PDB file of N, CA, C and O in Angstrom:
ATOM      1  N   MET A   1     102.820 114.267 109.860  1.00  0.00           N
ATOM      2  CA  MET A   1     103.677 113.155 109.520  1.00  0.00           C
ATOM      3  C   MET A   1     104.487 113.433 108.259  1.00  0.00           C
ATOM      4  O   MET A   1     105.664 113.081 108.188  1.00  0.00           O
ATOM      5  N   PHE A   2     103.866 114.061 107.263  1.00  0.00           N
ATOM      6  CA  PHE A   2     104.553 114.333 106.010  1.00  0.00           C
ATOM      7  C   PHE A   2     104.786 115.829 105.830  1.00  0.00           C
ATOM      8  O   PHE A   2     104.542 116.369 104.751  1.00  0.00           O
ATOM      9  N   LYS A   3     105.252 116.492 106.870  1.00  0.00           N
ATOM     10  CA  LYS A   3     105.494 117.930 106.818  1.00  0.00           C
ATOM     11  C   LYS A   3     106.523 118.293 105.757  1.00  0.00           C
ATOM     12  O   LYS A   3     106.467 119.384 105.190  1.00  0.00           O
ATOM     13  N   PHE A   4     107.467 117.386 105.480  1.00  0.00           N
ATOM     14  CA  PHE A   4     108.521 117.666 104.510  1.00  0.00           C
ATOM     15  C   PHE A   4     107.982 117.739 103.079  1.00  0.00           C
ATOM     16  O   PHE A   4     108.693 118.199 102.186  1.00  0.00           O
ATOM     17  N   LEU A   5     106.748 117.298 102.840  1.00  0.00           N
ATOM     18  CA  LEU A   5     106.168 117.341 101.505  1.00  0.00           C
ATOM     19  C   LEU A   5     105.416 118.633 101.223  1.00  0.00           C
ATOM     20  O   LEU A   5     104.892 118.813 100.124  1.00  0.00           O
ATOM     21  N   GLU A   6     105.354 119.535 102.197  1.00  0.00           N
ATOM     22  CA  GLU A   6     104.672 120.797 101.982  1.00  0.00           C
ATOM     23  C   GLU A   6     105.549 121.736 101.171  1.00  0.00           C
ATOM     24  O   GLU A   6     106.766 121.770 101.352  1.00  0.00           O
ATOM     25  N   GLY A   7     104.944 122.483 100.294  1.00  0.00           N
ATOM     26  CA  GLY A   7     105.671 123.450  99.488  1.00  0.00           C
ATOM     27  C   GLY A   7     106.103 122.886  98.149  1.00  0.00           C
ATOM     28  O   GLY A   7     105.735 121.777  97.764  1.00  0.00           O
ATOM     29  N   GLU A   8     106.906 123.699  97.445  1.00  0.00           N
ATOM     30  CA  GLU A   8     107.332 123.337  96.103  1.00  0.00           C
ATOM     31  C   GLU A   8     108.269 122.136  96.084  1.00  0.00           C
ATOM     32  O   GLU A   8     108.208 121.321  95.165  1.00  0.00           O
ATOM     33  N   GLY A   9     109.123 122.019  97.076  1.00  0.00           N
ATOM     34  CA  GLY A   9     110.045 120.890  97.126  1.00  0.00           C
ATOM     35  C   GLY A   9     109.316 119.561  97.268  1.00  0.00           C
ATOM     36  O   GLY A   9     109.687 118.574  96.633  1.00  0.00           O
ATOM     37  N   GLY A  10     108.302 119.536  98.084  1.00  0.00           N
ATOM     38  CA  GLY A  10     107.507 118.331  98.251  1.00  0.00           C
ATOM     39  C   GLY A  10     106.722 117.992  97.001  1.00  0.00           C
ATOM     40  O   GLY A  10     106.597 116.827  96.625  1.00  0.00           O
ATOM     41  N   HIS A  11     106.194 119.028  96.361  1.00  0.00           N
ATOM     42  CA  HIS A  11     105.468 118.819  95.111  1.00  0.00           C
ATOM     43  C   HIS A  11     106.396 118.223  94.060  1.00  0.00           C
ATOM     44  O   HIS A  11     106.016 117.304  93.335  1.00  0.00           O
ATOM     45  N   LEU A  12     107.603 118.746  93.983  1.00  0.00           N
ATOM     46  CA  LEU A  12     108.582 118.229  93.033  1.00  0.00           C
ATOM     47  C   LEU A  12     108.922 116.770  93.323  1.00  0.00           C
ATOM     48  O   LEU A  12     109.030 115.967  92.396  1.00  0.00           O
ATOM     49  N   ALA A  13     109.088 116.423  94.579  1.00  0.00           N
ATOM     50  CA  ALA A  13     109.398 115.038  94.947  1.00  0.00           C
ATOM     51  C   ALA A  13     108.264 114.096  94.553  1.00  0.00           C
ATOM     52  O   ALA A  13     108.514 113.000  94.051  1.00  0.00           O
ATOM     53  N   VAL A  14     107.030 114.512  94.774  1.00  0.00           N
ATOM     54  CA  VAL A  14     105.877 113.672  94.419  1.00  0.00           C
ATOM     55  C   VAL A  14     105.767 113.541  92.906  1.00  0.00           C
ATOM     56  O   VAL A  14     105.483 112.457  92.398  1.00  0.00           O
ATOM     57  N   VAL A  15     105.988 114.635  92.182  1.00  0.00           N
ATOM     58  CA  VAL A  15     105.930 114.589  90.714  1.00  0.00           C
ATOM     59  C   VAL A  15     106.970 113.621  90.167  1.00  0.00           C
ATOM     60  O   VAL A  15     106.666 112.816  89.287  1.00  0.00           O
ATOM     61  N   LEU A  16     108.181 113.693  90.676  1.00  0.00           N
ATOM     62  CA  LEU A  16     109.233 112.791  90.203  1.00  0.00           C
ATOM     63  C   LEU A  16     108.916 111.342  90.540  1.00  0.00           C
ATOM     64  O   LEU A  16     109.191 110.450  89.738  1.00  0.00           O
ATOM     65  N   PHE A  17     108.344 111.093  91.712  1.00  0.00           N
ATOM     66  CA  PHE A  17     107.967 109.737  92.085  1.00  0.00           C
ATOM     67  C   PHE A  17     106.893 109.191  91.145  1.00  0.00           C
ATOM     68  O   PHE A  17     106.986 108.055  90.679  1.00  0.00           O
ATOM     69  N   ILE A  18     105.877 110.003  90.870  1.00  0.00           N
ATOM     70  CA  ILE A  18     104.805 109.567  89.984  1.00  0.00           C
ATOM     71  C   ILE A  18     105.337 109.339  88.568  1.00  0.00           C
ATOM     72  O   ILE A  18     104.914 108.403  87.889  1.00  0.00           O
ATOM     73  N   PHE A  19     106.260 110.190  88.122  1.00  0.00           N
ATOM     74  CA  PHE A  19     106.859 109.996  86.798  1.00  0.00           C
ATOM     75  C   PHE A  19     107.625 108.677  86.746  1.00  0.00           C
ATOM     76  O   PHE A  19     107.548 107.954  85.753  1.00  0.00           O
ATOM     77  N   LEU A  20     108.360 108.362  87.804  1.00  0.00           N
ATOM     78  CA  LEU A  20     109.081 107.086  87.850  1.00  0.00           C
ATOM     79  C   LEU A  20     108.120 105.899  87.884  1.00  0.00           C
ATOM     80  O   LEU A  20     108.405 104.853  87.301  1.00  0.00           O
ATOM     81  N   VAL A  21     107.000 106.057  88.554  1.00  0.00           N
ATOM     82  CA  VAL A  21     105.982 105.007  88.534  1.00  0.00           C
ATOM     83  C   VAL A  21     105.474 104.811  87.106  1.00  0.00           C
ATOM     84  O   VAL A  21     105.279 103.677  86.669  1.00  0.00           O
ATOM     85  N   GLY A  22     105.261 105.904  86.380  1.00  0.00           N
ATOM     86  CA  GLY A  22     104.830 105.818  84.988  1.00  0.00           C
ATOM     87  C   GLY A  22     105.852 105.129  84.112  1.00  0.00           C
ATOM     88  O   GLY A  22     105.487 104.360  83.223  1.00  0.00           O
ATOM     89  N   ILE A  23     107.133 105.391  84.347  1.00  0.00           N
ATOM     90  CA  ILE A  23     108.188 104.706  83.592  1.00  0.00           C
ATOM     91  C   ILE A  23     108.160 103.216  83.892  1.00  0.00           C
ATOM     92  O   ILE A  23     108.288 102.392  82.987  1.00  0.00           O
ATOM     93  N   GLY A  24     107.995 102.871  85.159  1.00  0.00           N
ATOM     94  CA  GLY A  24     107.892 101.459  85.531  1.00  0.00           C
ATOM     95  C   GLY A  24     106.696 100.790  84.885  1.00  0.00           C
ATOM     96  O   GLY A  24     106.768  99.635  84.466  1.00  0.00           O
ATOM     97  N   MET A  25     105.595 101.522  84.807  1.00  0.00           N
ATOM     98  CA  MET A  25     104.412 100.979  84.148  1.00  0.00           C
ATOM     99  C   MET A  25     104.669 100.765  82.656  1.00  0.00           C
ATOM    100  O   MET A  25     104.231  99.767  82.083  1.00  0.00           O
ATOM    101  N   ALA A  26     105.380 101.705  82.033  1.00  0.00           N
ATOM    102  CA  ALA A  26     105.685 101.573  80.606  1.00  0.00           C
ATOM    103  C   ALA A  26     106.602 100.386  80.354  1.00  0.00           C
ATOM    104  O   ALA A  26     106.431  99.662  79.374  1.00  0.00           O
ATOM    105  N   ILE A  27     107.573 100.187  81.236  1.00  0.00           N
ATOM    106  CA  ILE A  27     108.468  99.038  81.097  1.00  0.00           C
ATOM    107  C   ILE A  27     107.690  97.744  81.241  1.00  0.00           C
ATOM    108  O   ILE A  27     107.977  96.762  80.558  1.00  0.00           O
ATOM    109  N   GLY A  28     106.710  97.741  82.126  1.00  0.00           N
ATOM    110  CA  GLY A  28     105.879  96.561  82.349  1.00  0.00           C
ATOM    111  C   GLY A  28     104.713  96.437  81.376  1.00  0.00           C
ATOM    112  O   GLY A  28     103.877  95.547  81.526  1.00  0.00           O
ATOM    113  N   HIS A  29     104.647  97.321  80.378  1.00  0.00           N
ATOM    114  CA  HIS A  29     103.609  97.299  79.353  1.00  0.00           C
ATOM    115  C   HIS A  29     102.203  97.368  79.956  1.00  0.00           C
ATOM    116  O   HIS A  29     101.297  96.652  79.530  1.00  0.00           O
ATOM    117  N   VAL A  30     102.041  98.231  80.939  1.00  0.00           N
ATOM    118  CA  VAL A  30     100.734  98.432  81.574  1.00  0.00           C
ATOM    119  C   VAL A  30      99.993  99.528  80.816  1.00  0.00           C
ATOM    120  O   VAL A  30     100.556 100.578  80.505  1.00  0.00           O
ATOM    121  N   ALA A  31      98.731  99.269  80.529  1.00  0.00           N
ATOM    122  CA  ALA A  31      97.914 100.274  79.838  1.00  0.00           C
ATOM    123  C   ALA A  31      97.766 101.510  80.714  1.00  0.00           C
ATOM    124  O   ALA A  31      97.582 101.399  81.926  1.00  0.00           O
ATOM    125  N   GLY A  32      97.845 102.670  80.111  1.00  0.00           N
ATOM    126  CA  GLY A  32      97.676 103.918  80.844  1.00  0.00           C
ATOM    127  C   GLY A  32      98.973 104.513  81.360  1.00  0.00           C
ATOM    128  O   GLY A  32      98.950 105.537  82.042  1.00  0.00           O
ATOM    129  N   ALA A  33     100.097 103.897  81.052  1.00  0.00           N
ATOM    130  CA  ALA A  33     101.383 104.406  81.531  1.00  0.00           C
ATOM    131  C   ALA A  33     101.674 105.788  80.953  1.00  0.00           C
ATOM    132  O   ALA A  33     102.193 106.658  81.653  1.00  0.00           O
ATOM    133  N   SER A  34     101.347 105.990  79.698  1.00  0.00           N
ATOM    134  CA  SER A  34     101.600 107.296  79.082  1.00  0.00           C
ATOM    135  C   SER A  34     100.749 108.378  79.740  1.00  0.00           C
ATOM    136  O   SER A  34     101.198 109.515  79.883  1.00  0.00           O
ATOM    137  N   ASP A  35      99.529 108.037  80.141  1.00  0.00           N
ATOM    138  CA  ASP A  35      98.673 109.007  80.824  1.00  0.00           C
ATOM    139  C   ASP A  35      99.267 109.421  82.166  1.00  0.00           C
ATOM    140  O   ASP A  35      99.186 110.588  82.548  1.00  0.00           O
ATOM    141  N   VAL A  36      99.855 108.485  82.872  1.00  0.00           N
ATOM    142  CA  VAL A  36     100.482 108.782  84.160  1.00  0.00           C
ATOM    143  C   VAL A  36     101.676 109.706  83.955  1.00  0.00           C
ATOM    144  O   VAL A  36     101.849 110.673  84.697  1.00  0.00           O
ATOM    145  N   MET A  37     102.500 109.411  82.954  1.00  0.00           N
ATOM    146  CA  MET A  37     103.682 110.239  82.708  1.00  0.00           C
ATOM    147  C   MET A  37     103.296 111.629  82.219  1.00  0.00           C
ATOM    148  O   MET A  37     103.917 112.612  82.624  1.00  0.00           O
ATOM    149  N   VAL A  38     102.294 111.735  81.366  1.00  0.00           N
ATOM    150  CA  VAL A  38     101.840 113.045  80.888  1.00  0.00           C
ATOM    151  C   VAL A  38     101.259 113.855  82.044  1.00  0.00           C
ATOM    152  O   VAL A  38     101.484 115.062  82.129  1.00  0.00           O
ATOM    153  N   GLY A  39     100.521 113.208  82.924  1.00  0.00           N
ATOM    154  CA  GLY A  39      99.979 113.906  84.088  1.00  0.00           C
ATOM    155  C   GLY A  39     101.066 114.430  85.011  1.00  0.00           C
ATOM    156  O   GLY A  39     100.966 115.543  85.529  1.00  0.00           O
ATOM    157  N   ALA A  40     102.103 113.628  85.217  1.00  0.00           N
ATOM    158  CA  ALA A  40     103.218 114.060  86.061  1.00  0.00           C
ATOM    159  C   ALA A  40     103.958 115.225  85.415  1.00  0.00           C
ATOM    160  O   ALA A  40     104.331 116.179  86.097  1.00  0.00           O
ATOM    161  N   LEU A  41     104.171 115.153  84.113  1.00  0.00           N
ATOM    162  CA  LEU A  41     104.870 116.246  83.423  1.00  0.00           C
ATOM    163  C   LEU A  41     104.039 117.525  83.405  1.00  0.00           C
ATOM    164  O   LEU A  41     104.591 118.620  83.517  1.00  0.00           O
ATOM    165  N   SER A  42     102.728 117.403  83.267  1.00  0.00           N
ATOM    166  CA  SER A  42     101.898 118.603  83.297  1.00  0.00           C
ATOM    167  C   SER A  42     101.877 119.218  84.695  1.00  0.00           C
ATOM    168  O   SER A  42     101.815 120.440  84.835  1.00  0.00           O
ATOM    169  N   SER A  43     101.929 118.389  85.715  1.00  0.00           N
ATOM    170  CA  SER A  43     102.004 118.898  87.079  1.00  0.00           C
ATOM    171  C   SER A  43     103.341 119.604  87.310  1.00  0.00           C
ATOM    172  O   SER A  43     103.396 120.638  87.975  1.00  0.00           O
ATOM    173  N   LEU A  44     104.404 119.045  86.765  1.00  0.00           N
ATOM    174  CA  LEU A  44     105.721 119.690  86.866  1.00  0.00           C
ATOM    175  C   LEU A  44     105.716 121.026  86.141  1.00  0.00           C
ATOM    176  O   LEU A  44     106.262 122.007  86.646  1.00  0.00           O
ATOM    177  N   TYR A  45     105.104 121.075  84.962  1.00  0.00           N
ATOM    178  CA  TYR A  45     105.013 122.324  84.208  1.00  0.00           C
ATOM    179  C   TYR A  45     104.260 123.386  85.017  1.00  0.00           C
ATOM    180  O   TYR A  45     104.680 124.541  85.077  1.00  0.00           O
ATOM    181  N   THR A  46     103.160 122.991  85.631  1.00  0.00           N
ATOM    182  CA  THR A  46     102.384 123.920  86.453  1.00  0.00           C
ATOM    183  C   THR A  46     103.207 124.418  87.633  1.00  0.00           C
ATOM    184  O   THR A  46     103.176 125.603  87.966  1.00  0.00           O
ATOM    185  N   LEU A  47     103.941 123.508  88.260  1.00  0.00           N
ATOM    186  CA  LEU A  47     104.794 123.896  89.389  1.00  0.00           C
ATOM    187  C   LEU A  47     105.838 124.917  88.954  1.00  0.00           C
ATOM    188  O   LEU A  47     106.067 125.906  89.649  1.00  0.00           O
ATOM    189  N   LEU A  48     106.459 124.686  87.825  1.00  0.00           N
ATOM    190  CA  LEU A  48     107.487 125.606  87.333  1.00  0.00           C
ATOM    191  C   LEU A  48     106.893 126.944  86.923  1.00  0.00           C
ATOM    192  O   LEU A  48     107.506 127.985  87.163  1.00  0.00           O
ATOM    193  N   ARG A  49     105.721 126.943  86.313  1.00  0.00           N
ATOM    194  CA  ARG A  49     105.086 128.198  85.898  1.00  0.00           C
ATOM    195  C   ARG A  49     104.679 129.043  87.103  1.00  0.00           C
ATOM    196  O   ARG A  49     104.916 130.250  87.114  1.00  0.00           O
ATOM    197  N   THR A  50     104.074 128.428  88.111  1.00  0.00           N
ATOM    198  CA  THR A  50     103.639 129.203  89.267  1.00  0.00           C
ATOM    199  C   THR A  50     104.829 129.652  90.102  1.00  0.00           C
ATOM    200  O   THR A  50     104.790 130.725  90.705  1.00  0.00           O
ATOM    201  N   GLY A  51     105.874 128.858  90.146  1.00  0.00           N
ATOM    202  CA  GLY A  51     107.068 129.244  90.892  1.00  0.00           C
ATOM    203  C   GLY A  51     107.813 130.378  90.213  1.00  0.00           C
ATOM    204  O   GLY A  51     108.358 131.252  90.888  1.00  0.00           O
ATOM    205  N   ALA A  52     107.843 130.378  88.888  1.00  0.00           N
ATOM    206  CA  ALA A  52     108.558 131.412  88.150  1.00  0.00           C
ATOM    207  C   ALA A  52     107.829 132.748  88.207  1.00  0.00           C
ATOM    208  O   ALA A  52     108.467 133.797  88.287  1.00  0.00           O
ATOM    209  N   LYS A  53     106.514 132.721  88.168  1.00  0.00           N
ATOM    210  CA  LYS A  53     105.739 133.956  88.174  1.00  0.00           C
ATOM    211  C   LYS A  53     105.431 134.449  89.574  1.00  0.00           C
ATOM    212  O   LYS A  53     105.087 135.617  89.756  1.00  0.00           O
ATOM    213  N   GLY A  54     105.548 133.586  90.560  1.00  0.00           N
ATOM    214  CA  GLY A  54     105.226 133.986  91.921  1.00  0.00           C
ATOM    215  C   GLY A  54     103.746 134.221  92.113  1.00  0.00           C
ATOM    216  O   GLY A  54     103.354 135.109  92.870  1.00  0.00           O
ATOM    217  N   GLU A  55     102.912 133.438  91.437  1.00  0.00           N
ATOM    218  CA  GLU A  55     101.472 133.665  91.486  1.00  0.00           C
ATOM    219  C   GLU A  55     100.838 133.201  92.791  1.00  0.00           C
ATOM    220  O   GLU A  55      99.796 133.724  93.184  1.00  0.00           O
ATOM    221  N   THR A  56     101.431 132.253  93.455  1.00  0.00           N
ATOM    222  CA  THR A  56     100.816 131.701  94.655  1.00  0.00           C
ATOM    223  C   THR A  56     101.459 132.304  95.889  1.00  0.00           C
ATOM    224  O   THR A  56     102.675 132.234  96.068  1.00  0.00           O
ATOM    225  N   ASN A  57     100.639 132.893  96.732  1.00  0.00           N
ATOM    226  CA  ASN A  57     101.104 133.445  97.999  1.00  0.00           C
ATOM    227  C   ASN A  57     100.557 132.603  99.127  1.00  0.00           C
ATOM    228  O   ASN A  57      99.390 132.213  99.101  1.00  0.00           O
ATOM    229  N   ARG A  58     101.379 132.317 100.115  1.00  0.00           N
ATOM    230  CA  ARG A  58     100.942 131.535 101.270  1.00  0.00           C
ATOM    231  C   ARG A  58     100.370 132.464 102.326  1.00  0.00           C
ATOM    232  O   ARG A  58     100.989 133.467 102.685  1.00  0.00           O
ATOM    233  N   ASN A  59      99.203 132.132 102.814  1.00  0.00           N
ATOM    234  CA  ASN A  59      98.618 132.862 103.930  1.00  0.00           C
ATOM    235  C   ASN A  59      99.216 132.347 105.230  1.00  0.00           C
ATOM    236  O   ASN A  59      99.931 131.345 105.228  1.00  0.00           O
ATOM    237  N   GLY A  60      98.940 132.999 106.305  1.00  0.00           N
ATOM    238  CA  GLY A  60      99.452 132.581 107.599  1.00  0.00           C
ATOM    239  C   GLY A  60      98.918 131.238 108.054  1.00  0.00           C
ATOM    240  O   GLY A  60      99.559 130.557 108.855  1.00  0.00           O
ATOM    241  N   ASP A  61      97.741 130.841 107.551  1.00  0.00           N
ATOM    242  CA  ASP A  61      97.155 129.575 107.979  1.00  0.00           C
ATOM    243  C   ASP A  61      97.559 128.409 107.081  1.00  0.00           C
ATOM    244  O   ASP A  61      97.041 127.306 107.253  1.00  0.00           O
ATOM    245  N   GLY A  62      98.465 128.619 106.132  1.00  0.00           N
ATOM    246  CA  GLY A  62      98.958 127.533 105.288  1.00  0.00           C
ATOM    247  C   GLY A  62      98.164 127.317 104.024  1.00  0.00           C
ATOM    248  O   GLY A  62      98.482 126.424 103.238  1.00  0.00           O
ATOM    249  N   THR A  63      97.125 128.124 103.809  1.00  0.00           N
ATOM    250  CA  THR A  63      96.360 127.983 102.582  1.00  0.00           C
ATOM    251  C   THR A  63      96.943 128.880 101.508  1.00  0.00           C
ATOM    252  O   THR A  63      97.590 129.884 101.806  1.00  0.00           O
ATOM    253  N   ALA A  64      96.714 128.517 100.278  1.00  0.00           N
ATOM    254  CA  ALA A  64      97.234 129.305  99.163  1.00  0.00           C
ATOM    255  C   ALA A  64      96.170 130.265  98.692  1.00  0.00           C
ATOM    256  O   ALA A  64      94.981 129.948  98.693  1.00  0.00           O
ATOM    257  N   SER A  65      96.612 131.447  98.287  1.00  0.00           N
ATOM    258  CA  SER A  65      95.695 132.416  97.708  1.00  0.00           C
ATOM    259  C   SER A  65      96.333 132.986  96.452  1.00  0.00           C
ATOM    260  O   SER A  65      97.528 133.281  96.426  1.00  0.00           O
ATOM    261  N   ASN A  66      95.539 133.133  95.434  1.00  0.00           N
ATOM    262  CA  ASN A  66      96.018 133.684  94.181  1.00  0.00           C
ATOM    263  C   ASN A  66      95.557 135.129  94.102  1.00  0.00           C
ATOM    264  O   ASN A  66      94.399 135.395  93.780  1.00  0.00           O
ATOM    265  N   THR A  67      96.447 136.058  94.390  1.00  0.00           N
ATOM    266  CA  THR A  67      96.061 137.456  94.426  1.00  0.00           C
ATOM    267  C   THR A  67      96.269 138.133  93.088  1.00  0.00           C
ATOM    268  O   THR A  67      95.664 139.172  92.820  1.00  0.00           O
ATOM    269  N   GLY A  68      97.109 137.567  92.247  1.00  0.00           N
ATOM    270  CA  GLY A  68      97.401 138.183  90.964  1.00  0.00           C
ATOM    271  C   GLY A  68      98.352 139.353  91.076  1.00  0.00           C
ATOM    272  O   GLY A  68      98.640 139.990  90.063  1.00  0.00           O
ATOM    273  N   VAL A  69      98.854 139.666  92.255  1.00  0.00           N
ATOM    274  CA  VAL A  69      99.782 140.768  92.464  1.00  0.00           C
ATOM    275  C   VAL A  69     101.200 140.268  92.257  1.00  0.00           C
ATOM    276  O   VAL A  69     101.587 139.235  92.802  1.00  0.00           O
ATOM    277  N   ARG A  70     101.964 140.996  91.476  1.00  0.00           N
ATOM    278  CA  ARG A  70     103.351 140.579  91.218  1.00  0.00           C
ATOM    279  C   ARG A  70     104.317 141.580  91.764  1.00  0.00           C
ATOM    280  O   ARG A  70     105.529 141.399  91.640  1.00  0.00           O
TER     281      ARG A  70
END
């Protein structure tokens, strides 16, 4: 059903959505809004780091493996 969310593009879309939810929480003065935004930003940082280094390789069955080979 959510095949379009697989991969880096889907991860980016989810991160941006969660970040916007955190902004909405901050506007509404909900406790924990900063934690949500920091979590989304750290997930974005991880996505950018793994994408830049090419650390994650996809196997044929759709699982990720970290081989450390560059």
